[in-house]
C-alpha positions as CSV (number, residue, x, y, z in Angstrom):
1,M,-0.1,-0.1,0.1
2,K,2.7,2.3,0.9
3,E,4.2,2.4,-2.5
4,L,0.9,2.2,-4.2
5,V,0.4,6.1,-2.3
6,K,3.8,7.2,-3.3
7,H,3.1,6.3,-7.0
8,L,0.4,7.9,-7.0
9,A,1.6,11.3,-5.3
10,K,5.0,10.9,-7.4
11,S,2.8,10.8,-10.9
12,L,0.6,13.9,-9.6
13,V,3.7,16.2,-8.5
14,D,6.0,19.2,-9.7
15,Y,8.9,17.9,-7.3
16,P,8.5,13.9,-6.9
17,E,12.2,13.5,-5.1
18,N,10.6,14.7,-2.4
19,V,7.6,12.3,-2.0
20,E,7.9,10.2,1.3
21,T,6.1,7.9,2.5
22,S,5.6,5.8,5.8
23,E,3.7,3.1,7.7
24,N,2.4,3.3,10.8
25,Q,0.9,-0.5,12.3
26,G,-2.0,0.4,14.9
27,A,-4.1,-2.6,16.5
28,K,-6.6,-2.7,13.7
29,S,-5.6,-0.2,10.9
30,V,-2.4,0.4,9.1
31,V,-1.8,4.8,8.8
32,I,0.1,5.7,5.4
33,E,1.0,9.0,5.7
34,L,2.6,11.1,2.8
35,K,4.7,14.1,2.9
36,V,4.9,16.2,-0.3
37,D,7.4,19.4,-0.7
38,S,4.8,22.4,0.7
39,R,4.5,23.6,-3.4
40,D,3.0,20.7,-3.8
41,M,0.2,20.3,-1.6
42,G,-2.4,21.9,-3.6
43,K,-2.1,18.8,-6.3
44,V,-2.1,16.7,-4.1
45,I,-5.0,17.7,-2.0
46,G,-6.8,19.7,-5.6
47,K,-9.9,21.5,-5.1
48,N,-12.2,20.9,-2.7
49,G,-10.1,17.7,-1.7
50,R,-11.0,16.4,-4.4
51,I,-7.9,14.2,-5.4
52,A,-6.8,13.5,-1.4
53,K,-10.2,11.9,-1.8
54,A,-9.4,10.0,-5.2
55,I,-6.1,8.7,-3.4
56,R,-8.1,7.0,-0.7
57,T,-10.5,5.3,-2.5
58,V,-7.6,3.7,-4.8
59,V,-5.9,2.5,-1.1
60,K,-9.1,1.7,0.2
61,A,-10.0,-0.8,-2.3
62,A,-6.9,-2.0,-2.6
63,A,-6.5,-2.4,1.0
64,A,-10.2,-3.9,0.9
65,R,-8.3,-6.8,-1.8
66,E,-6.2,-8.3,0.7
67,G,-9.0,-7.7,3.8
68,K,-7.3,-4.9,5.5
69,K,-7.8,-1.4,6.8
70,V,-6.2,1.7,5.6
71,V,-5.8,4.9,6.5
72,V,-4.1,7.6,4.2
73,E,-2.9,10.9,6.2
74,I,-1.3,13.9,4.2
75,V,1.2,15.7,6.6
76,Q,3.5,18.8,6.0
């Protein structure tokens, strides 16, 4: 899942070398933190959060196939 989020983010931003992801295992879910360059934050979030919601939807669908619950957080 972590690599999927990283790939999606790198395809959206102008500075793909600054994209970082980290994965934290929780009791019932996996939390994936996505960090991008501050200049690319708007591209990852999108107008009214549409791009961020789309990323979360794709990851949620992929996680459902594996029987996992994944949360994607975009951090600065």
